[in-house]
C-alpha positions as CSV (number, residue, x, y, z in Angstrom):
1,M,-19.1,20.5,40.2
2,E,-17.6,17.6,42.1
3,L,-20.3,15.9,44.2
4,T,-18.0,15.4,47.2
5,F,-18.1,19.1,48.0
6,V,-21.8,19.7,47.6
7,P,-22.7,19.0,51.2
8,L,-20.1,21.6,52.3
9,Y,-21.4,24.1,49.8
10,A,-25.0,23.5,51.0
11,V,-23.9,24.2,54.6
12,L,-21.9,27.3,53.7
13,V,-24.1,29.2,51.2
14,S,-26.4,30.7,53.8
15,L,-23.4,31.7,56.0
16,A,-21.9,33.4,53.0
17,A,-25.1,35.4,52.6
18,V,-25.0,36.8,56.2
19,P,-22.4,39.6,55.5
20,F,-24.5,40.7,52.5
21,I,-27.7,40.7,54.5
22,L,-26.0,42.8,57.2
23,L,-24.5,45.2,54.7
24,S,-27.9,45.7,53.1
25,S,-29.6,46.8,56.3
26,G,-30.7,50.1,54.8
27,K,-32.0,48.4,51.6
28,P,-34.8,46.0,52.5
29,N,-35.4,44.7,49.0
30,L,-31.7,43.9,48.5
31,R,-31.5,42.3,52.0
32,E,-34.4,40.0,51.2
33,F,-32.9,39.2,47.8
34,W,-29.8,37.8,49.5
35,T,-32.0,35.7,51.8
36,I,-34.1,34.2,49.0
37,L,-31.0,33.7,46.7
38,A,-29.1,31.8,49.4
39,G,-32.2,29.6,50.1
40,V,-32.8,28.8,46.5
41,I,-29.1,27.9,45.8
42,K,-29.0,25.7,48.9
43,F,-32.1,23.8,47.8
44,L,-30.8,23.3,44.3
45,L,-27.5,22.0,45.8
46,V,-29.4,19.5,48.0
47,L,-31.4,18.3,45.0
48,T,-28.2,17.3,43.2
49,L,-27.7,14.7,46.0
50,I,-31.0,12.9,45.4
51,P,-29.7,10.4,42.7
52,A,-26.9,9.2,45.0
53,A,-29.3,8.9,48.0
54,L,-31.7,6.8,45.9
55,E,-28.9,4.5,45.1
56,G,-28.1,4.2,48.8
57,R,-24.7,5.9,48.4
58,T,-23.2,8.3,50.9
59,I,-21.2,11.4,49.8
60,E,-18.4,11.8,52.3
61,L,-16.1,14.7,53.1
62,T,-13.6,15.1,56.0
63,L,-13.0,18.7,56.8
64,F,-10.3,18.4,59.4
65,E,-9.4,16.4,62.6
66,I,-9.4,18.1,66.0
67,A,-7.6,15.0,67.4
68,P,-6.6,11.6,66.0
69,N,-9.7,9.7,65.0
70,L,-11.9,12.6,65.8
71,P,-12.7,14.3,62.5
72,I,-15.2,17.0,61.6
73,E,-16.8,15.3,58.6
74,L,-19.9,15.6,56.4
75,H,-21.8,12.6,55.2
76,A,-24.7,13.1,52.8
77,D,-26.3,9.7,53.4
78,P,-29.9,9.0,52.3
79,F,-31.4,10.0,55.7
80,G,-29.4,13.2,55.8
81,V,-30.5,14.1,52.2
82,Y,-34.1,13.4,53.1
83,F,-34.0,15.8,56.0
84,A,-32.1,18.4,54.0
85,I,-34.7,18.4,51.3
86,V,-37.5,19.1,53.8
87,A,-35.6,21.8,55.6
88,S,-34.1,23.6,52.6
89,G,-37.3,23.4,50.5
90,L,-39.6,24.7,53.2
91,W,-37.1,27.4,54.1
92,I,-37.7,29.1,50.8
93,F,-41.4,29.5,51.5
94,T,-40.7,30.6,55.1
95,S,-38.4,33.3,53.7
96,F,-41.0,34.7,51.4
97,Y,-43.6,34.5,54.1
98,S,-41.2,36.3,56.5
99,I,-41.1,39.3,54.1
100,G,-44.8,39.7,54.2
101,Y,-45.0,39.1,58.0
102,M,-42.1,41.3,59.1
103,R,-43.2,44.2,56.9
104,G,-46.9,43.8,57.5
105,H,-46.4,43.7,61.2
106,K,-43.8,46.5,61.0
107,E,-41.3,44.5,63.1
108,K,-38.1,46.2,64.2
109,K,-34.5,44.8,63.8
110,Q,-35.5,42.9,60.6
111,T,-31.8,42.7,59.5
112,R,-30.8,40.8,62.6
113,Y,-33.8,38.6,62.1
114,F,-32.9,37.6,58.5
115,A,-29.2,37.2,59.4
116,S,-30.1,34.9,62.3
117,F,-32.4,33.0,60.0
118,A,-29.6,32.3,57.6
119,V,-27.3,31.0,60.3
120,C,-30.1,28.7,61.5
121,L,-30.5,27.3,58.0
122,S,-26.8,26.5,57.7
123,S,-26.8,24.9,61.2
124,T,-29.8,22.7,60.2
125,I,-28.2,21.5,57.0
126,G,-25.0,20.9,59.0
127,I,-27.0,18.6,61.3
128,A,-28.5,16.8,58.3
129,F,-25.1,16.1,56.8
130,S,-23.1,15.4,60.0
131,G,-21.1,12.3,59.5
132,N,-20.5,11.6,63.2
133,L,-21.6,12.6,66.7
134,L,-18.9,15.2,67.1
135,T,-20.0,17.1,63.9
136,F,-23.6,16.7,64.9
137,L,-22.9,18.2,68.4
138,L,-21.1,21.1,66.8
139,F,-24.0,22.1,64.5
140,Y,-26.6,21.2,67.1
141,E,-25.2,23.8,69.5
142,M,-24.7,26.3,66.7
143,L,-28.4,26.0,66.0
144,T,-29.2,26.6,69.6
145,I,-27.2,29.9,69.7
146,A,-28.5,31.1,66.3
147,T,-32.1,30.6,67.3
148,Y,-31.9,32.6,70.5
149,P,-32.0,36.1,68.8
150,L,-35.1,34.9,67.0
151,V,-36.9,33.8,70.1
152,I,-36.3,37.1,71.9
153,H,-36.9,39.2,68.7
154,S,-39.8,41.2,70.2
155,E,-37.5,42.1,73.3
156,N,-40.5,42.4,75.6
157,K,-40.6,40.7,79.0
158,E,-42.4,37.7,77.7
159,A,-39.9,37.2,74.9
160,I,-36.9,37.6,77.2
161,R,-38.3,35.1,79.6
162,A,-39.0,32.7,76.8
163,G,-35.4,33.2,75.5
164,R,-33.9,32.5,78.9
165,K,-36.0,29.4,79.3
166,Y,-35.1,28.2,75.8
167,L,-31.3,28.6,76.6
168,A,-31.7,27.0,80.0
169,Y,-33.3,23.9,78.5
170,T,-31.2,23.6,75.3
171,L,-27.8,24.4,76.7
172,T,-28.3,22.0,79.6
173,A,-29.3,19.4,76.9
174,G,-26.1,20.2,75.1
175,L,-24.1,19.4,78.2
176,L,-25.9,16.0,78.5
177,L,-25.1,15.3,74.9
178,I,-21.4,16.2,75.3
179,A,-21.3,13.7,78.2
180,A,-23.1,11.0,76.2
181,V,-20.7,11.5,73.2
182,G,-17.6,11.3,75.5
183,I,-18.8,8.1,77.1
184,T,-19.6,6.6,73.7
185,Y,-16.1,7.4,72.4
186,S,-14.5,5.8,75.5
187,L,-16.6,2.6,75.0
188,T,-16.4,2.2,71.2
189,G,-13.5,4.3,70.0
190,S,-15.8,5.6,67.3
191,L,-18.3,8.4,66.9
192,D,-19.4,7.6,63.3
193,F,-23.1,7.1,62.5
194,Q,-23.6,3.5,61.3
195,P,-26.9,2.0,60.1
196,G,-27.6,-0.6,62.8
197,G,-25.5,1.1,65.5
198,I,-22.0,1.1,66.8
199,F,-22.5,-0.8,70.1
200,G,-22.8,-4.2,68.5
201,D,-19.4,-5.5,69.7
202,V,-19.4,-3.6,73.0
203,D,-20.0,-5.5,76.3
204,L,-22.5,-3.1,77.8
205,S,-24.1,-3.7,81.3
206,N,-27.8,-3.0,81.7
207,T,-27.0,0.0,84.0
208,M,-24.6,1.5,81.5
209,A,-26.9,1.0,78.5
210,V,-29.9,2.6,80.3
211,S,-27.9,5.4,81.8
212,L,-26.2,6.3,78.5
213,F,-29.4,6.1,76.6
214,L,-31.1,8.5,79.1
215,L,-28.2,10.9,78.6
216,Y,-28.7,10.9,74.9
217,L,-32.5,11.2,75.3
218,G,-31.9,14.3,77.5
219,G,-29.5,15.7,75.0
220,V,-31.7,15.4,71.9
221,G,-35.1,15.1,73.5
222,V,-35.3,18.7,74.5
223,K,-35.4,19.9,70.9
224,A,-37.7,16.9,70.1
225,G,-40.2,18.2,72.7
226,I,-40.7,15.0,74.6
227,M,-42.3,15.4,78.0
228,P,-41.4,16.5,80.7
229,I,-38.6,18.5,79.0
230,H,-40.9,20.3,76.5
231,S,-42.1,23.4,78.2
232,W,-39.7,25.7,76.5
233,L,-41.5,25.1,73.3
234,P,-45.0,26.6,74.1
235,S,-43.2,29.5,75.8
236,A,-41.2,30.2,72.6
237,M,-44.5,31.2,71.0
238,A,-43.6,34.7,72.1
239,A,-41.5,34.9,69.0
240,P,-42.8,36.2,65.6
241,T,-44.9,33.6,63.7
242,P,-42.2,32.8,61.0
243,V,-39.9,31.9,63.9
244,S,-42.7,29.6,65.3
245,A,-42.8,28.0,61.9
246,L,-39.0,27.7,62.1
247,L,-39.2,26.1,65.5
248,H,-42.1,23.8,64.9
249,A,-41.9,22.7,61.3
250,V,-38.5,23.2,59.7
251,A,-35.4,23.4,61.9
252,V,-35.3,23.1,65.6
253,V,-37.7,20.4,66.6
254,K,-37.1,18.5,63.4
255,S,-33.4,18.5,64.3
256,G,-34.5,17.0,67.6
257,V,-36.4,14.1,66.2
258,F,-33.8,13.6,63.5
259,G,-31.3,13.3,66.3
260,I,-33.4,10.7,68.1
261,I,-33.6,8.6,65.0
262,R,-29.8,8.9,64.6
263,V,-29.3,7.8,68.2
264,V,-31.8,4.9,68.1
265,H,-30.9,3.5,64.7
266,Y,-27.3,4.7,64.0
267,V,-25.7,4.8,67.4
268,F,-27.4,2.1,69.6
269,G,-29.0,0.2,66.8
270,P,-32.3,-1.9,66.9
271,E,-30.6,-5.0,68.4
272,V,-29.0,-3.2,71.3
273,M,-32.2,-1.1,71.8
274,G,-34.3,-4.3,72.0
275,N,-31.9,-6.3,74.1
276,F,-31.9,-3.8,76.9
277,G,-35.5,-2.7,76.6
278,L,-34.5,0.9,75.7
279,N,-37.2,1.0,73.0
280,E,-39.8,0.3,75.7
281,I,-38.6,3.3,77.7
282,L,-38.8,5.4,74.6
283,M,-42.3,4.1,73.6
284,V,-43.7,4.9,77.1
285,I,-42.3,8.5,76.9
286,A,-43.6,9.0,73.4
287,G,-47.0,7.5,74.2
288,V,-47.5,9.7,77.3
289,T,-46.3,12.8,75.4
290,I,-48.8,12.2,72.5
291,I,-51.8,11.8,74.7
292,V,-51.0,14.5,77.4
293,A,-49.9,17.1,74.8
294,S,-53.2,16.5,72.9
295,L,-55.2,17.0,76.0
296,L,-53.3,20.2,76.9
297,A,-54.0,21.6,73.5
298,F,-57.7,21.7,74.3
299,A,-57.0,24.1,77.2
300,Q,-55.3,26.7,74.9
301,D,-57.3,29.6,73.6
302,N,-54.3,31.2,72.1
303,L,-54.0,29.8,68.5
304,K,-50.3,29.6,68.4
305,R,-50.1,27.8,71.8
306,R,-52.7,25.3,70.7
307,L,-50.5,24.6,67.6
308,A,-47.5,24.4,69.9
309,Y,-49.0,21.6,72.0
310,S,-50.1,19.9,68.8
311,T,-46.5,20.0,67.7
312,V,-45.3,18.4,70.9
313,G,-47.7,15.5,70.4
314,H,-46.9,15.0,66.7
315,L,-43.1,15.0,67.3
316,S,-43.6,12.0,69.5
317,Y,-45.3,10.2,66.6
318,I,-41.9,10.3,65.0
319,V,-40.2,9.2,68.2
320,L,-42.7,6.4,68.6
321,G,-42.1,5.2,65.1
322,A,-38.4,5.0,65.8
323,A,-39.0,3.1,69.0
324,L,-41.1,0.4,67.3
325,L,-37.9,-1.1,65.9
326,T,-39.7,-2.3,62.8
327,P,-39.0,-1.4,59.1
328,L,-42.5,-0.1,58.5
329,G,-42.5,1.8,61.8
330,L,-39.2,3.6,60.9
331,T,-40.6,4.3,57.4
332,G,-43.7,5.9,58.9
333,S,-41.5,7.9,61.4
334,I,-39.3,9.3,58.6
335,M,-42.3,10.0,56.4
336,H,-43.9,12.0,59.3
337,I,-40.9,14.3,59.4
338,S,-41.9,15.7,56.0
339,A,-45.7,15.3,56.4
340,H,-45.8,17.1,59.7
341,A,-43.5,19.8,58.3
342,T,-45.7,20.8,55.4
343,M,-48.9,20.6,57.5
344,K,-47.7,22.4,60.6
345,I,-45.9,25.1,58.7
346,T,-49.2,25.7,56.9
347,L,-51.0,26.1,60.1
348,F,-48.5,28.5,61.6
349,F,-48.4,30.5,58.4
350,C,-52.2,30.8,58.8
351,A,-52.0,31.9,62.4
352,G,-49.5,34.6,61.4
353,A,-51.6,35.8,58.5
354,I,-54.7,36.1,60.8
355,M,-52.7,38.0,63.4
356,V,-51.1,40.5,60.9
357,N,-54.3,41.0,58.9
358,L,-57.0,40.9,61.6
359,H,-54.9,41.4,64.8
360,K,-56.5,38.3,66.3
361,K,-54.5,35.8,68.4
362,N,-57.2,33.9,70.3
363,I,-59.4,31.1,69.0
364,S,-62.5,32.6,70.7
365,D,-62.1,35.7,68.5
366,L,-62.1,33.8,65.1
367,N,-65.8,33.7,64.5
368,G,-66.6,34.1,60.8
369,I,-63.1,34.9,59.6
370,A,-63.4,32.4,56.7
371,S,-65.6,35.0,55.0
372,V,-62.8,37.5,54.7
373,M,-59.8,35.1,54.6
374,P,-61.1,32.2,52.5
375,W,-57.7,31.1,51.1
376,T,-56.0,31.2,54.5
377,M,-58.8,29.2,56.2
378,G,-59.1,26.8,53.4
379,A,-55.4,26.0,53.9
380,F,-56.0,25.7,57.7
381,V,-58.7,23.1,57.0
382,I,-56.2,21.0,54.9
383,G,-53.5,21.2,57.6
384,S,-56.0,20.3,60.3
385,M,-57.4,17.3,58.4
386,G,-53.9,16.0,57.7
387,L,-52.8,16.2,61.3
388,A,-56.0,14.3,62.3
389,G,-54.9,11.6,59.8
390,L,-57.7,12.0,57.3
391,P,-57.0,11.2,53.6
392,P,-55.9,12.4,51.1
393,I,-53.5,14.6,53.1
394,N,-49.9,13.4,53.6
395,G,-50.5,13.0,57.4
396,F,-52.7,10.0,56.5
397,V,-49.9,8.3,54.6
398,S,-47.3,8.6,57.4
399,K,-49.8,7.5,60.1
400,W,-50.8,4.5,58.0
401,F,-47.2,3.3,58.0
402,L,-46.8,4.0,61.7
403,G,-49.9,1.9,62.3
404,A,-48.6,-0.8,60.0
405,G,-45.3,-0.7,61.9
406,V,-47.1,-1.3,65.2
407,L,-48.8,-4.4,63.8
408,E,-45.6,-5.6,62.2
409,G,-44.1,-5.6,65.7
410,G,-47.1,-7.5,67.1
411,M,-48.1,-4.6,69.4
412,M,-51.6,-3.1,70.1
413,L,-51.2,-0.4,72.7
414,P,-49.2,2.0,70.4
415,L,-52.0,1.5,67.8
416,I,-54.6,2.5,70.4
417,I,-52.6,5.6,71.2
418,L,-52.4,6.6,67.6
419,I,-56.2,6.2,67.2
420,I,-57.0,8.1,70.4
421,S,-54.6,10.9,69.3
422,G,-56.3,11.2,65.9
423,L,-59.6,11.7,67.6
424,L,-58.1,14.2,70.0
425,N,-56.7,16.1,67.0
426,V,-60.2,16.3,65.5
427,G,-61.4,17.6,68.9
428,Y,-59.0,20.5,69.2
429,F,-58.8,21.5,65.5
430,F,-62.3,21.2,64.2
431,P,-63.9,23.7,66.7
432,I,-61.6,26.3,65.2
433,I,-62.9,25.5,61.7
434,H,-66.5,25.6,63.0
435,R,-65.9,29.0,64.4
436,A,-64.4,30.3,61.2
437,Y,-67.0,28.9,58.8
438,F,-70.3,28.5,60.8
439,R,-70.3,31.4,63.3
440,K,-71.1,34.9,62.4
441,G,-68.3,37.4,62.7
442,G,-68.5,40.9,64.2
443,K,-68.4,44.3,62.5
444,E,-64.6,44.4,62.9
445,L,-64.3,42.0,59.9
446,E,-65.9,44.6,57.6
447,G,-63.5,46.0,55.0
448,H,-60.9,43.3,55.5
449,T,-59.6,41.0,52.8
450,E,-56.8,38.4,52.6
451,A,-53.3,39.1,53.9
452,S,-50.4,40.1,51.7
453,P,-49.6,37.8,48.7
454,F,-46.2,37.3,50.3
455,M,-48.0,35.4,53.0
456,V,-51.0,33.9,51.2
457,V,-49.0,32.4,48.3
458,P,-46.7,30.3,50.6
459,I,-49.7,29.3,52.6
460,V,-51.5,28.0,49.5
461,I,-48.3,26.3,48.2
462,T,-47.6,24.4,51.4
463,A,-51.2,23.3,51.8
464,T,-51.3,22.1,48.2
465,A,-48.0,20.2,48.8
466,S,-49.6,18.5,51.8
467,V,-52.4,17.2,49.5
468,V,-50.1,16.3,46.5
469,F,-47.7,14.4,48.7
470,G,-50.6,12.6,50.3
471,L,-51.9,11.5,46.9
472,F,-48.4,10.9,45.4
473,P,-45.7,10.5,48.1
474,D,-43.0,10.0,45.4
475,L,-44.1,12.5,42.9
476,F,-41.4,15.1,43.3
477,F,-38.6,14.2,45.8
478,H,-39.0,10.4,46.1
479,F,-40.0,10.9,49.8
480,F,-41.4,7.4,50.2
481,E,-38.7,5.7,48.2
482,L,-36.0,7.4,50.3
483,A,-37.8,6.7,53.6
484,S,-38.3,3.0,52.8
485,G,-34.8,2.7,51.5
486,I,-33.4,4.2,54.8
487,A,-35.4,1.7,56.9
488,E,-34.3,-1.2,54.7
489,T,-30.6,-0.2,55.1
490,V,-30.9,0.0,58.9
491,F,-32.6,-3.3,59.3
492,K,-30.7,-5.3,56.8
493,T,-27.7,-5.1,59.1
494,L,-29.4,-7.3,61.7
């Protein structure tokens, strides 16, 4: 198989599975077989790109031109391959988990659910492998539309309101992104992603630089959950829990922070960001989001909403790392994409298992549940510890590099924000653990055991991965080597 076409195959394989999923509507086992098969094939295709990524090579493929010098093209560069590994790998576990959840909760319209899931996966890999802003915009909007049926899946009033809010935010963001891309092309004559940016030779005024950056920030910042354009995200918790995992750990919000890193380091570049103080704007927004989201998490009794606000805060860790404009900061930012993904998907999986098995959604109702769901709550402890930044979970590794990046840039305030945020994480996660382990449960727990193996096994695997990648960041997929190599490539251009 020629390596040049692997990015295209990786994008298309889930789309190819959609007709088979739809045709298998009356045969659930066959329908889910197509889902799992497409996910596994996609993951294996992405793995074949790792050697080239480790060598710093980019696999390029131009599909067609919509106008002269405006091609739709796929570039599997190291950063895109890194993101694709995270998304495609975790998607396999999400698919298995979805089977247990959707059947256990007796959800309706499961065929539509799995078909939409497949389209979302193709869109996410398309975002990862986009070679320019035009291709990125195409797949970014495709992801928006494909996610909508998942957000409104329950079709109750809450879900419909959440879906409308989601579209209002994300489609408006798409318009801002279109405007930003158009202005960029008029100024540079190029839309290609380049390490170090494409504005180096452009005579930008301060007003134009700030205005254009804010357009981009509005365009990609909605999916990244930065405040004050974040509120669609907690509302989207009306969706089934596997969709919450999709939104918060694998695809949508990770595409947002992936887009921010692309804009900061591959469109504007560290030099332009620093010269116009754009990174300072981004650091202020990220810092405020980290602290305020953590404080809002305390007020949530609903477990999924507390996890949602936690996600809002942790996404801005990634944004903050990108804004530091230091190699170690960017390394920590990229590492936190994968670290947060494994930890947060674990926590959402746990929330879904608790809801399906015990029909409990609120933290105040979780007294003593560790006695009947020991594996689930053990995994919850691991995810919580990691997000608080405690070793040996992978969240500690990424936060360590973020902190090192702050010191590398000679700054102190971002480091204080990271420390305060870690303490706030302890404050809103550990009371949940205390309730589960050290408070006596009611009689309603009698006769209950763990959830379906389709749910428990993915929970245990993702929790274990969080520990293993914390102890050995390069053990399987060279996550640290790829992340540090990406940062080196960006900053060696300066």
